[in-house]
Backbone of each chain as ProteinMPNN parsed JSONL, in Angstrom:
{"seq_chain_A": "GAGVSQSPRYKVAKRGQDVALRCDPISGHVSLFWYQQALGQGPEFLTYFQNEAQLDKSGLPSDRFFAERPEGSVSTLKIQRTQQEDSAVYLCASSLTGGAIDEQFFGPGTRLTVL", "coords_chain_A": {"N_chain_A": [[88.18, 82.92, 62.61], [86.554, 81.04, 65.238], [88.168, 78.696, 67.444], [88.947, 75.224, 67.88], [86.361, 73.468, 68.975], [84.38, 71.537, 71.542], [82.236, 69.235, 72.686], [79.931, 67.446, 75.002], [81.811, 69.303, 77.897], [81.989, 67.925, 80.424], [81.396, 64.573, 80.981], [79.448, 62.405, 82.483], [79.027, 59.154, 82.952], [77.437, 55.879, 83.157], [78.835, 52.389, 83.824], [78.564, 50.576, 81.029], [76.735, 52.118, 79.434], [76.293, 54.371, 76.839], [78.051, 56.79, 74.86], [78.307, 59.881, 73.164], [80.697, 61.752, 71.721], [81.284, 65.178, 70.83], [82.805, 66.928, 67.937], [83.667, 70.289, 66.762], [85.36, 71.31, 64.466], [87.751, 73.58, 63.272], [86.822, 75.7, 60.486], [86.771, 74.971, 57.546], [88.877, 73.264, 57.639], [90.539, 70.786, 56.545], [91.683, 68.296, 57.906], [90.994, 66.034, 60.495], [91.783, 65.015, 64.145], [91.518, 62.823, 66.671], [92.399, 62.158, 69.923], [93.158, 60.284, 72.914], [93.39, 60.945, 76.273], [94.414, 60.053, 78.912], [94.54, 60.009, 82.551], [97.66, 61.749, 83.889], [99.134, 61.268, 81.595], [100.433, 61.316, 78.406], [98.38, 62.644, 75.366], [97.058, 60.513, 73.254], [96.843, 58.844, 69.847], [93.834, 58.322, 68.661], [92.468, 58.628, 65.966], [91.95, 59.419, 62.644], [91.362, 61.888, 60.536], [90.16, 62.519, 57.081], [88.61, 64.86, 55.359], [85.545, 63.307, 54.996], [86.628, 60.866, 55.078], [87.366, 58.449, 56.896], [90.791, 57.227, 57.322], [92.668, 56.491, 59.177], [92.443, 54.526, 61.468], [93.845, 53.072, 63.648], [94.507, 53.567, 66.305], [92.115, 53.506, 67.794], [90.767, 51.963, 70.69], [89.408, 49.303, 70.947], [86.203, 47.42, 69.331], [84.407, 49.008, 70.486], [84.579, 51.472, 70.26], [83.793, 53.927, 68.135], [83.875, 56.181, 65.349], [82.946, 59.026, 63.586], [82.424, 61.016, 60.436], [80.445, 62.678, 58.802], [79.802, 64.571, 56.937], [82.719, 65.714, 56.407], [83.109, 68.059, 58.382], [81.869, 68.654, 61.353], [82.387, 66.069, 63.839], [81.785, 62.887, 65.493], [83.098, 61.152, 68.552], [81.847, 57.595, 69.059], [81.232, 55.955, 71.831], [80.563, 52.638, 72.714], [78.885, 51.058, 75.361], [80.275, 51.938, 77.767], [83.343, 51.319, 79.677], [85.122, 51.284, 82.813], [87.83, 51.654, 82.63], [87.543, 53.293, 79.925], [87.526, 56.16, 81.116], [88.8, 59.223, 80.478], [90.481, 61.965, 78.982], [89.158, 63.183, 76.026], [90.454, 64.243, 73.308], [90.159, 66.523, 70.667], [91.543, 67.412, 67.489], [92.244, 69.74, 64.722], [93.653, 70.337, 61.586], [94.876, 72.221, 58.728], [95.269, 70.696, 56.381], [96.498, 68.489, 57.242], [99.035, 67.389, 56.769], [102.429, 67.198, 57.257], [104.019, 69.43, 58.082], [101.818, 70.812, 58.774], [100.18, 72.696, 61.588], [98.461, 71.427, 64.019], [95.568, 72.194, 66.019], [94.297, 71.917, 68.909], [91.31, 71.265, 70.609], [89.347, 71.993, 73.677], [88.682, 69.746, 75.0], [87.145, 66.761, 76.061], [86.338, 65.511, 79.248], [85.967, 62.68, 80.467], [83.94, 60.45, 82.562], [83.644, 57.074, 83.57], [81.628, 55.461, 85.756]], "CA_chain_A": [[87.068, 82.326, 63.499], [86.525, 80.531, 66.632], [88.879, 77.561, 67.451], [87.87, 73.987, 67.87], [85.137, 73.319, 69.942], [84.069, 70.321, 71.935], [81.24, 69.316, 73.572], [79.966, 68.033, 76.436], [83.253, 69.552, 78.397], [82.376, 66.685, 81.086], [80.474, 63.413, 81.254], [79.872, 61.341, 83.458], [78.383, 57.498, 82.773], [77.556, 54.644, 84.139], [79.338, 51.608, 83.067], [77.409, 50.038, 79.914], [76.161, 52.81, 78.856], [76.892, 54.497, 75.526], [78.32, 57.749, 74.856], [78.508, 60.285, 72.065], [81.238, 63.378, 72.153], [81.162, 65.965, 69.5], [84.113, 67.922, 67.989], [83.485, 70.982, 65.851], [87.076, 71.744, 63.914], [88.151, 75.137, 62.658], [86.279, 75.79, 59.564], [87.881, 74.794, 56.336], [90.098, 72.553, 58.271], [90.361, 69.404, 55.973], [91.916, 66.867, 58.744], [90.75, 66.044, 61.884], [92.376, 63.859, 64.478], [90.912, 62.005, 68.079], [93.172, 61.52, 70.782], [92.711, 60.028, 74.224], [94.453, 61.179, 77.111], [94.447, 59.164, 80.434], [95.181, 61.105, 83.836], [98.949, 61.643, 84.182], [99.513, 60.697, 80.591], [100.343, 62.361, 77.118], [97.573, 62.169, 74.26], [97.18, 59.095, 72.302], [96.369, 58.915, 69.175], [92.802, 57.258, 68.215], [91.877, 58.063, 64.471], [92.285, 60.493, 61.77], [89.659, 61.634, 59.122], [90.542, 63.617, 55.548], [87.514, 65.125, 54.83], [84.931, 62.627, 55.553], [86.907, 59.472, 55.19], [88.491, 57.736, 57.837], [91.885, 57.02, 57.019], [93.406, 55.634, 59.99], [91.629, 54.246, 63.229], [94.525, 52.121, 64.453], [94.66, 53.689, 67.433], [91.061, 52.671, 68.454], [91.475, 50.744, 71.637], [88.383, 48.278, 71.135], [85.333, 47.769, 68.283], [83.387, 49.696, 71.078], [84.847, 52.898, 69.871], [83.227, 54.211, 66.68], [84.205, 57.753, 65.033], [82.528, 59.394, 62.177], [82.617, 62.666, 60.017], [79.921, 62.3, 57.626], [80.317, 65.592, 55.812], [83.635, 66.613, 56.373], [83.275, 69.104, 59.219], [81.969, 67.75, 62.978], [83.033, 64.811, 63.79], [81.248, 62.298, 66.492], [83.268, 59.852, 68.881], [81.245, 57.364, 69.862], [82.078, 54.467, 72.716], [79.607, 51.639, 73.341], [79.203, 49.902, 76.439], [81.293, 52.187, 78.397], [83.972, 50.465, 80.885], [85.607, 52.098, 83.67], [89.113, 51.905, 81.807], [87.454, 54.744, 79.265], [87.663, 57.222, 81.654], [89.742, 59.726, 80.036], [89.919, 63.265, 78.682], [89.291, 62.731, 74.699], [90.79, 65.625, 72.566], [89.939, 66.52, 69.051], [92.176, 68.537, 66.6], [92.326, 69.766, 63.424], [94.612, 71.073, 60.63], [94.241, 72.528, 57.637], [95.476, 69.839, 55.299], [96.996, 67.193, 57.565], [100.566, 67.136, 56.408], [103.599, 66.967, 58.169], [104.096, 70.646, 58.334], [100.753, 71.656, 59.343], [99.981, 72.763, 62.893], [97.37, 70.851, 65.017], [94.895, 72.998, 66.836], [93.564, 71.267, 69.717], [90.024, 71.575, 71.25], [89.632, 71.725, 75.155], [88.907, 68.192, 75.12], [85.769, 66.238, 76.634], [86.494, 64.762, 80.259], [84.398, 61.194, 80.27], [84.298, 59.608, 83.745], [82.843, 56.128, 83.929], [81.431, 54.92, 87.229]], "C_chain_A": [[87.194, 81.754, 64.761], [87.697, 78.983, 66.601], [88.098, 76.264, 67.583], [87.605, 73.302, 68.986], [84.627, 71.743, 70.083], [83.109, 70.229, 73.044], [80.676, 67.638, 73.654], [81.749, 68.454, 76.874], [83.164, 68.523, 79.141], [81.056, 66.156, 81.052], [80.485, 62.507, 81.646], [78.631, 60.118, 83.007], [78.397, 56.573, 83.659], [77.901, 53.767, 83.253], [78.521, 50.986, 82.165], [76.651, 50.949, 79.102], [76.941, 53.553, 77.666], [76.873, 55.729, 75.375], [78.858, 58.6, 73.451], [79.426, 61.821, 72.332], [81.642, 63.655, 70.885], [82.482, 66.969, 69.621], [83.492, 68.604, 66.649], [84.737, 71.364, 65.511], [86.868, 73.253, 63.109], [87.313, 75.01, 61.119], [87.402, 75.91, 58.315], [89.069, 73.778, 56.364], [89.984, 70.821, 57.232], [90.543, 68.168, 57.183], [91.426, 66.727, 60.33], [91.339, 64.684, 62.605], [91.462, 63.579, 66.291], [91.843, 61.638, 68.665], [92.524, 61.228, 72.175], [93.879, 60.207, 75.072], [93.878, 60.76, 78.6], [95.135, 59.971, 81.546], [96.545, 60.622, 83.722], [99.843, 60.962, 82.824], [99.551, 61.504, 79.19], [98.932, 61.765, 76.325], [98.123, 61.2, 73.552], [96.571, 59.209, 71.161], [95.348, 57.909, 68.876], [92.28, 56.891, 66.774], [92.023, 59.446, 63.822], [91.228, 60.52, 60.434], [90.657, 62.9, 58.335], [89.403, 63.824, 55.044], [86.373, 63.888, 55.857], [85.098, 60.92, 55.523], [87.701, 59.612, 56.232], [89.793, 56.959, 57.58], [92.974, 56.132, 57.663], [92.862, 55.502, 61.603], [92.398, 53.239, 64.081], [94.601, 52.441, 65.646], [93.381, 53.6, 68.175], [91.127, 51.599, 69.26], [90.444, 49.128, 71.326], [87.37, 48.429, 69.632], [84.286, 48.722, 69.324], [83.521, 51.115, 70.942], [84.609, 53.14, 68.005], [83.612, 55.975, 66.343], [83.321, 58.033, 63.498], [82.287, 61.041, 61.696], [81.993, 62.791, 58.819], [79.776, 63.497, 56.655], [81.498, 66.782, 55.917], [83.954, 67.548, 57.348], [83.174, 68.435, 60.511], [81.885, 66.455, 62.478], [82.307, 64.236, 65.246], [82.271, 61.18, 66.927], [82.081, 59.158, 69.751], [81.799, 56.023, 70.827], [80.493, 53.757, 73.228], [79.974, 51.117, 74.439], [80.222, 50.504, 77.328], [82.28, 51.428, 79.597], [84.642, 51.784, 81.615], [87.212, 52.62, 83.238], [89.182, 52.971, 80.471], [87.518, 56.044, 79.674], [88.875, 58.096, 81.091], [89.273, 61.497, 79.506], [90.236, 63.074, 76.879], [89.247, 64.062, 74.323], [90.669, 65.384, 71.044], [90.717, 67.751, 68.872], [91.915, 68.328, 65.429], [93.572, 70.519, 62.821], [93.972, 70.979, 59.313], [94.331, 71.415, 56.4], [95.999, 68.489, 56.059], [98.428, 66.842, 57.228], [101.342, 67.435, 57.736], [103.832, 68.382, 58.804], [102.891, 71.668, 59.003], [100.582, 71.548, 61.262], [98.618, 72.09, 63.448], [96.92, 71.561, 66.002], [94.08, 71.948, 67.831], [92.293, 72.026, 70.197], [90.27, 71.589, 72.866], [89.491, 70.512, 75.968], [87.382, 67.994, 76.071], [86.184, 65.123, 77.939], [85.455, 63.513, 80.383], [84.867, 60.703, 81.704], [83.089, 58.57, 83.61], [82.918, 55.449, 85.278], [81.3, 53.464, 87.059]], "O_chain_A": [[88.18, 82.137, 65.392], [87.848, 78.371, 65.543], [86.878, 76.182, 67.439], [88.356, 72.709, 69.761], [84.491, 70.934, 69.165], [83.11, 70.912, 74.068], [80.855, 66.79, 72.78], [82.718, 67.99, 76.274], [84.106, 67.759, 78.931], [79.978, 66.75, 81.071], [81.319, 61.638, 81.391], [77.454, 60.41, 82.794], [79.105, 56.418, 84.654], [77.579, 53.912, 82.073], [77.424, 50.801, 82.692], [75.976, 50.555, 78.151], [78.148, 53.348, 77.538], [75.785, 56.228, 75.662], [79.707, 58.084, 72.724], [78.983, 62.781, 72.963], [82.141, 62.909, 70.043], [83.015, 67.528, 70.58], [82.983, 67.98, 65.718], [85.343, 71.861, 66.461], [85.895, 73.73, 62.524], [87.311, 73.849, 60.71], [88.413, 76.598, 58.168], [89.911, 73.527, 55.502], [89.21, 69.917, 57.547], [89.708, 67.279, 57.348], [91.69, 67.589, 61.168], [91.423, 63.591, 62.046], [90.844, 64.513, 66.801], [92.424, 60.687, 68.143], [91.514, 61.823, 72.551], [95.022, 59.822, 74.828], [92.926, 61.288, 79.174], [96.222, 60.521, 81.369], [96.795, 59.435, 83.513], [100.896, 60.333, 82.926], [98.653, 62.311, 78.953], [98.462, 60.659, 76.592], [99.307, 61.018, 73.268], [95.493, 59.785, 71.306], [95.697, 56.731, 68.796], [91.88, 55.816, 66.325], [92.198, 60.468, 64.485], [90.638, 59.7, 59.73], [91.449, 63.747, 58.748], [89.017, 63.006, 54.209], [86.436, 63.705, 57.073], [84.28, 60.034, 55.772], [88.492, 60.514, 56.51], [89.612, 55.748, 57.708], [93.806, 55.388, 57.145], [92.936, 56.269, 62.564], [91.876, 52.636, 65.02], [94.814, 51.455, 66.352], [93.559, 53.62, 69.393], [91.44, 50.475, 68.866], [90.917, 48.011, 71.537], [87.623, 49.348, 68.852], [83.283, 49.15, 68.753], [82.708, 51.901, 71.428], [85.15, 52.625, 67.026], [83.558, 56.828, 67.23], [83.191, 57.241, 62.565], [82.041, 62.0, 62.428], [82.652, 62.985, 57.798], [79.619, 63.205, 55.469], [81.466, 67.995, 55.707], [85.109, 67.971, 57.293], [84.099, 67.726, 60.907], [81.555, 65.91, 61.424], [82.232, 65.062, 66.156], [82.507, 60.291, 66.109], [81.487, 59.664, 70.703], [82.688, 55.255, 70.462], [79.603, 54.271, 73.904], [81.119, 50.722, 74.656], [81.096, 49.736, 77.73], [81.619, 50.934, 80.511], [84.691, 52.933, 81.177], [87.667, 53.737, 83.483], [90.22, 53.425, 79.99], [87.562, 56.991, 78.889], [89.993, 57.616, 81.279], [88.183, 62.06, 79.609], [91.378, 62.857, 76.475], [88.436, 64.905, 74.706], [90.975, 64.386, 70.392], [90.733, 68.757, 69.581], [91.502, 67.282, 64.928], [94.35, 71.192, 63.496], [93.099, 70.246, 58.847], [93.442, 71.363, 55.55], [95.896, 67.428, 55.443], [98.805, 65.731, 57.6], [100.963, 67.785, 58.854], [103.832, 68.465, 60.032], [102.972, 72.786, 59.511], [100.817, 70.574, 61.978], [97.616, 72.619, 62.969], [97.67, 71.706, 66.968], [93.23, 71.209, 67.334], [92.239, 73.256, 70.181], [91.359, 71.205, 73.292], [89.918, 70.242, 77.09], [86.732, 68.892, 76.606], [86.338, 63.94, 77.633], [84.229, 63.623, 80.371], [86.065, 60.577, 81.96], [81.905, 58.903, 83.548], [83.927, 54.991, 85.813], [81.131, 52.74, 88.04]]}, "seq_chain_B": "AQSVTQPDIHITVSEGASLELRCNYSYGATPYLFWYVQSPGQGLQLLLKYFSGDTLVQGIKGFEAEFKRSQSSFNLRKPSVHWSDAAEYFCAVGVWSGTYKYIFGTGTRLKVLA", "coords_chain_B": {"N_chain_B": [[110.428, 51.088, 67.55], [108.357, 54.192, 67.386], [108.693, 56.308, 69.964], [108.456, 59.088, 72.886], [110.1, 60.178, 75.039], [109.826, 62.166, 78.207], [111.649, 62.798, 80.745], [111.313, 64.162, 83.357], [109.104, 64.153, 85.437], [107.623, 66.369, 87.041], [108.8, 69.567, 87.699], [109.857, 72.463, 89.537], [110.439, 75.469, 89.665], [111.902, 78.7, 90.82], [110.204, 82.017, 90.273], [111.341, 84.085, 87.311], [113.871, 82.295, 87.346], [115.967, 80.304, 85.211], [115.05, 77.958, 83.155], [114.594, 74.354, 82.0], [113.534, 71.999, 80.045], [113.322, 68.76, 79.34], [113.524, 66.233, 76.684], [113.311, 63.209, 74.843], [113.554, 61.205, 71.852], [112.552, 58.682, 69.657], [113.162, 57.561, 66.863], [113.09, 56.646, 63.374], [113.361, 57.859, 60.907], [113.646, 61.389, 59.558], [113.056, 63.777, 62.298], [110.01, 65.524, 62.618], [109.482, 67.845, 65.031], [107.593, 68.928, 67.963], [106.731, 70.971, 70.87], [104.225, 71.556, 73.183], [101.692, 73.035, 75.097], [99.79, 73.053, 77.963], [97.295, 74.214, 79.484], [95.355, 74.25, 82.81], [92.235, 73.226, 81.78], [92.343, 73.76, 79.669], [92.962, 73.643, 76.05], [95.694, 72.011, 74.488], [98.119, 73.843, 73.351], [100.134, 75.27, 70.475], [103.841, 75.59, 71.255], [106.551, 75.674, 69.84], [107.796, 74.301, 66.702], [109.786, 72.116, 65.243], [111.207, 71.315, 61.864], [113.588, 71.418, 59.997], [116.477, 72.675, 59.127], [117.73, 75.019, 60.654], [118.744, 74.523, 64.015], [118.154, 75.282, 66.547], [115.452, 76.526, 67.648], [112.875, 79.289, 67.749], [110.41, 80.029, 69.704], [106.659, 80.761, 70.8], [105.962, 83.112, 73.318], [108.563, 83.398, 74.833], [109.878, 81.157, 74.372], [112.464, 78.506, 73.533], [113.727, 75.854, 71.885], [116.279, 73.245, 71.127], [117.387, 71.145, 69.118], [119.249, 68.434, 69.054], [120.522, 65.94, 66.923], [122.629, 63.808, 67.623], [122.069, 63.359, 70.194], [119.562, 62.444, 70.125], [117.489, 64.373, 70.732], [115.483, 67.075, 72.126], [115.187, 69.627, 73.782], [113.754, 71.864, 75.717], [113.843, 75.385, 76.513], [113.733, 78.246, 78.618], [114.828, 81.371, 79.71], [114.016, 83.009, 81.475], [111.346, 82.706, 83.845], [108.135, 83.029, 84.434], [105.513, 83.264, 86.247], [102.719, 82.931, 85.071], [103.789, 80.776, 83.324], [103.33, 78.309, 84.888], [102.212, 75.081, 84.106], [101.264, 72.341, 82.064], [103.711, 70.506, 80.096], [104.171, 69.209, 76.788], [106.142, 67.153, 74.798], [106.432, 66.541, 71.284], [106.452, 64.093, 68.637], [106.343, 63.815, 65.133], [104.903, 61.169, 63.228], [105.175, 59.033, 60.363], [103.106, 56.756, 58.986], [101.702, 55.399, 56.631], [99.682, 57.407, 57.236], [99.638, 60.858, 58.648], [100.858, 61.232, 62.294], [100.797, 62.501, 65.469], [103.393, 61.435, 68.358], [102.847, 61.339, 71.877], [104.951, 62.405, 74.766], [105.039, 61.833, 78.07], [104.486, 64.085, 79.384], [105.633, 67.152, 81.307], [105.089, 68.601, 84.439], [105.064, 71.729, 85.431], [105.826, 73.84, 87.931], [105.522, 76.842, 89.479], [107.299, 79.25, 91.711], [106.405, 81.999, 93.549]], "CA_chain_B": [[109.226, 51.567, 67.764], [108.766, 55.195, 67.964], [108.395, 56.695, 71.016], [109.118, 60.198, 73.245], [110.266, 60.39, 76.509], [110.149, 63.223, 79.048], [112.113, 61.888, 82.218], [110.887, 64.583, 84.453], [107.57, 64.193, 85.475], [107.37, 67.328, 87.643], [109.786, 70.565, 87.625], [109.484, 73.458, 90.121], [111.274, 76.728, 89.48], [111.421, 80.025, 91.027], [109.916, 83.034, 89.35], [112.584, 84.267, 87.367], [115.144, 81.47, 87.138], [116.123, 79.848, 83.778], [114.273, 76.491, 83.003], [115.249, 73.438, 80.632], [112.63, 70.538, 79.968], [114.11, 67.706, 78.44], [112.69, 65.572, 75.75], [114.238, 62.367, 74.128], [112.771, 60.798, 70.913], [112.878, 57.389, 68.815], [112.193, 57.652, 65.578], [114.369, 56.126, 62.719], [113.394, 58.992, 59.895], [114.177, 62.707, 60.273], [112.068, 63.643, 62.865], [109.287, 66.365, 63.189], [109.246, 67.89, 66.78], [106.925, 69.879, 68.613], [106.365, 71.355, 72.112], [102.703, 71.835, 73.3], [101.772, 73.61, 76.435], [98.462, 72.77, 78.293], [97.033, 74.682, 80.951], [94.377, 73.383, 83.147], [90.92, 73.345, 81.391], [92.618, 74.269, 78.271], [93.372, 72.359, 74.908], [97.065, 71.859, 74.042], [98.783, 74.947, 72.775], [101.811, 75.094, 70.448], [104.777, 76.411, 71.652], [107.11, 75.887, 68.58], [108.204, 72.821, 66.116], [111.275, 71.998, 64.399], [111.293, 70.436, 60.836], [114.787, 71.071, 59.52], [117.273, 73.751, 59.014], [118.643, 75.692, 62.231], [118.424, 73.529, 64.83], [117.676, 76.103, 67.559], [113.963, 77.351, 67.313], [112.467, 80.262, 68.55], [108.834, 80.036, 69.76], [106.136, 81.695, 71.385], [106.105, 83.166, 75.026], [110.167, 83.381, 75.166], [110.494, 79.835, 74.631], [113.253, 78.026, 72.287], [114.091, 74.662, 72.023], [117.246, 72.948, 70.416], [117.257, 69.78, 68.233], [120.284, 67.48, 68.756], [120.11, 64.836, 66.573], [123.178, 63.003, 67.842], [121.557, 62.9, 71.227], [118.057, 62.285, 70.113], [116.966, 65.112, 72.24], [114.539, 68.408, 71.607], [114.81, 70.214, 75.026], [113.002, 73.316, 75.716], [114.24, 76.305, 77.598], [113.322, 79.825, 78.849], [115.92, 82.183, 80.283], [113.39, 83.867, 82.667], [110.073, 81.815, 83.973], [106.923, 83.676, 84.66], [104.163, 82.608, 87.133], [102.074, 82.247, 84.391], [104.221, 79.333, 82.562], [102.863, 77.279, 85.335], [101.141, 74.388, 83.237], [101.843, 71.026, 81.477], [104.211, 70.768, 78.731], [104.417, 68.108, 76.136], [106.964, 66.903, 73.395], [105.773, 65.123, 70.493], [107.216, 63.56, 67.336], [105.311, 63.868, 64.052], [105.493, 60.102, 62.563], [104.244, 58.757, 59.225], [102.898, 55.547, 59.163], [100.658, 55.449, 56.185], [98.982, 58.569, 57.43], [100.478, 61.442, 59.511], [100.065, 61.589, 63.43], [101.919, 62.901, 66.785], [103.348, 60.501, 69.409], [103.582, 62.437, 72.685], [105.363, 62.346, 75.829], [103.977, 61.805, 79.167], [104.219, 65.205, 79.835], [106.103, 67.217, 82.348], [104.003, 69.6, 85.09], [105.923, 73.038, 85.991], [105.136, 74.584, 88.92], [106.531, 78.497, 89.523], [107.116, 79.691, 92.889], [106.737, 83.057, 93.669]], "C_chain_B": [[109.28, 53.113, 68.006], [108.069, 55.356, 69.173], [108.996, 58.246, 71.427], [109.036, 60.117, 74.998], [110.657, 61.473, 77.155], [110.414, 62.59, 80.486], [111.675, 62.799, 83.448], [109.485, 64.766, 84.61], [107.123, 65.761, 86.263], [108.701, 68.537, 87.791], [109.212, 71.724, 88.633], [110.968, 74.344, 90.411], [110.732, 77.852, 90.312], [111.066, 81.191, 89.905], [111.337, 83.587, 88.91], [114.174, 83.887, 86.731], [114.906, 81.134, 85.686], [115.432, 78.393, 84.25], [114.479, 75.532, 81.872], [114.086, 72.323, 80.994], [113.145, 69.797, 78.968], [113.064, 66.524, 77.647], [113.809, 64.627, 74.674], [113.328, 61.471, 73.187], [113.272, 59.453, 70.615], [112.541, 57.477, 67.742], [113.088, 57.637, 64.61], [114.408, 57.251, 61.338], [113.912, 60.423, 60.615], [112.876, 63.01, 60.705], [111.265, 65.393, 62.613], [108.851, 66.649, 64.65], [108.5, 69.009, 67.145], [107.034, 69.762, 70.441], [104.948, 72.083, 72.161], [102.523, 72.273, 74.951], [100.325, 73.312, 76.652], [98.293, 73.264, 79.684], [95.611, 74.241, 81.605], [92.983, 74.028, 82.745], [91.176, 73.663, 79.712], [93.199, 73.44, 77.169], [95.146, 72.806, 74.686], [97.549, 73.283, 72.948], [100.342, 74.695, 72.256], [102.807, 76.017, 70.893], [105.949, 76.725, 70.473], [107.253, 74.263, 67.899], [109.408, 73.217, 65.239], [110.91, 70.963, 63.137], [112.48, 70.34, 60.166], [115.211, 72.668, 59.361], [118.062, 73.987, 60.44], [118.01, 74.862, 63.392], [118.237, 74.324, 66.263], [116.508, 76.86, 67.041], [113.216, 77.986, 68.466], [110.857, 79.948, 68.788], [108.146, 81.061, 70.534], [106.172, 82.05, 72.924], [107.633, 83.175, 75.471], [110.622, 82.279, 75.271], [111.359, 79.423, 73.57], [113.632, 76.8, 72.778], [115.474, 74.401, 70.916], [117.107, 71.534, 70.198], [118.829, 69.339, 68.317], [120.22, 66.204, 68.148], [121.41, 63.672, 66.979], [122.715, 62.469, 69.369], [119.8, 62.665, 71.338], [117.408, 63.0, 70.942], [116.399, 66.659, 71.33], [114.117, 69.082, 72.983], [114.652, 71.737, 74.704], [113.382, 74.052, 76.514], [113.435, 77.48, 77.369], [114.382, 80.5, 79.644], [115.181, 82.527, 81.594], [111.948, 83.232, 82.644], [109.238, 82.621, 84.5], [106.365, 83.316, 85.442], [103.5, 82.123, 86.114], [102.294, 80.985, 83.749], [103.874, 78.144, 83.524], [101.864, 76.179, 84.525], [102.078, 72.873, 82.885], [102.077, 70.935, 80.288], [104.45, 69.301, 78.059], [105.071, 68.279, 74.874], [106.282, 66.113, 72.702], [106.723, 65.063, 69.262], [106.483, 63.225, 66.228], [105.979, 62.534, 63.294], [104.613, 59.638, 61.313], [104.338, 57.18, 58.968], [101.969, 54.959, 58.049], [99.915, 56.769, 56.137], [100.096, 59.546, 58.55], [100.123, 61.656, 61.046], [101.233, 61.863, 64.572], [101.677, 61.469, 67.908], [103.758, 61.412, 70.37], [104.062, 61.688, 73.799], [104.601, 62.024, 76.917], [103.695, 63.281, 79.884], [105.185, 65.822, 81.114], [105.335, 68.451, 82.915], [105.077, 70.337, 85.737], [105.079, 73.602, 86.834], [106.072, 75.995, 89.414], [106.468, 78.941, 90.827], [107.529, 81.205, 92.89], [107.935, 83.869, 94.141]], "O_chain_B": [[110.163, 53.487, 68.778], [107.051, 54.729, 69.465], [109.821, 58.764, 70.674], [108.121, 60.028, 75.817], [111.765, 61.924, 76.865], [109.58, 62.02, 81.189], [111.659, 62.251, 84.55], [108.812, 65.515, 83.903], [106.06, 66.213, 85.835], [109.753, 67.967, 88.077], [108.002, 71.922, 88.517], [112.016, 74.095, 91.007], [109.537, 78.042, 90.537], [111.619, 81.22, 88.805], [112.304, 83.633, 89.671], [115.069, 84.485, 86.132], [113.939, 81.527, 85.033], [115.342, 77.911, 85.379], [114.529, 76.02, 80.743], [113.863, 71.912, 82.133], [113.374, 70.218, 77.834], [112.002, 66.107, 78.11], [114.736, 65.056, 73.988], [112.335, 60.978, 73.722], [114.277, 59.028, 71.184], [111.32, 57.474, 67.583], [113.986, 58.473, 64.697], [115.495, 57.437, 60.791], [114.388, 60.585, 61.739], [111.836, 62.78, 60.088], [112.005, 66.363, 62.449], [108.098, 65.947, 65.325], [108.778, 70.087, 66.62], [107.328, 68.765, 71.1], [104.59, 72.974, 71.39], [103.221, 71.803, 75.849], [99.589, 73.293, 75.665], [98.88, 72.917, 80.708], [94.741, 73.873, 80.815], [92.594, 75.099, 83.212], [90.337, 73.76, 78.815], [93.95, 72.517, 77.485], [95.569, 73.959, 74.779], [97.12, 73.417, 71.802], [101.32, 74.264, 72.867], [102.564, 77.224, 70.888], [106.238, 77.892, 70.208], [106.885, 73.246, 68.487], [109.795, 74.276, 64.745], [110.37, 69.886, 63.392], [112.673, 69.246, 59.635], [114.452, 73.632, 59.453], [118.799, 73.224, 61.065], [116.802, 74.659, 63.516], [118.192, 73.521, 67.195], [116.583, 77.695, 66.14], [112.974, 77.57, 69.599], [110.196, 79.606, 67.808], [108.726, 82.072, 70.931], [106.438, 81.141, 73.71], [107.815, 82.906, 76.659], [111.578, 82.043, 76.009], [111.084, 79.97, 72.502], [113.859, 76.632, 73.976], [115.7, 75.206, 70.012], [116.717, 70.793, 71.099], [119.619, 69.955, 67.601], [119.839, 65.284, 68.872], [121.142, 62.532, 66.6], [122.958, 61.313, 69.713], [119.059, 62.709, 72.32], [116.763, 62.489, 71.858], [116.808, 67.124, 70.266], [112.936, 69.124, 73.327], [115.15, 72.492, 73.869], [113.376, 73.523, 77.625], [112.713, 77.752, 76.41], [114.817, 79.694, 80.467], [115.717, 82.334, 82.685], [111.346, 83.195, 81.571], [109.838, 83.165, 85.426], [107.032, 82.3, 85.637], [103.523, 80.898, 86.005], [101.391, 80.169, 83.563], [104.076, 77.01, 83.091], [100.698, 76.535, 84.355], [103.166, 72.496, 83.32], [101.253, 71.125, 79.392], [104.868, 68.356, 78.729], [104.821, 69.146, 74.038], [105.621, 65.168, 73.135], [107.597, 65.89, 69.003], [105.87, 62.166, 66.358], [107.121, 62.543, 62.835], [103.407, 59.881, 61.303], [105.368, 56.527, 58.794], [101.358, 53.958, 58.423], [99.547, 57.209, 55.048], [101.088, 59.081, 59.113], [99.07, 62.27, 61.216], [102.389, 61.45, 64.478], [100.69, 60.802, 68.217], [104.684, 62.197, 70.164], [103.746, 60.506, 73.936], [103.391, 61.919, 76.716], [102.849, 63.505, 80.75], [105.516, 64.984, 81.953], [104.931, 69.302, 82.123], [105.901, 69.791, 86.47], [103.888, 73.846, 86.641], [107.278, 75.93, 89.653], [105.295, 79.052, 91.184], [108.581, 81.651, 92.432], [107.898, 85.099, 94.109]]}, "name": "protein", "num_of_chains": 2, "seq": "GAGVSQSPRYKVAKRGQDVALRCDPISGHVSLFWYQQALGQGPEFLTYFQNEAQLDKSGLPSDRFFAERPEGSVSTLKIQRTQQEDSAVYLCASSLTGGAIDEQFFGPGTRLTVLAQSVTQPDIHITVSEGASLELRCNYSYGATPYLFWYVQSPGQGLQLLLKYFSGDTLVQGIKGFEAEFKRSQSSFNLRKPSVHWSDAAEYFCAVGVWSGTYKYIFGTGTRLKVLA"}
């Protein structure tokens, strides 16, 4: 089937606005990851889900960031009261089980620009 | 602390020339190592991975990488570069800290001259 999809592909927000970024993982993939990629940097881990359970949120930069995956499939990353430093590409990845040997398949990302 | 270093931010090679992209990692346990490529507007695509066994790993698109434990390195190589190889390349190490996650380097942007 299709790969990982993300929407919107581009989002412009005014500082202080809330945004919601969507990730559709590969069907049947148990694990889902969110990464933040700032300009000129590599992706940085934000959070990890196994099915609907958020097992690791150690990378979320502040309590303005919130992620959910209520039915163990689609995930949403929400950023409240956006700040300019939130401008980045947000990448979603999924893997079959989330184990060490599983390949993570990445979506194209959502480029967020906060003005 | 775990980290990945890619010392070359930009590399320019002529089409047909050989390529080596450097990657050094810092991780106390046995590393799981990856190379990904990112083309503009595209997601990251896995080129190859190393878990154990043979230290020379073959990947897609004619790429290979060699794991050298003594040097904490996992350099990516290709004998003859094609113009379509122009992209950004990321090295990553898989680490375990309660859950399994990747730590990426800052990337190397490859430019290919015709």
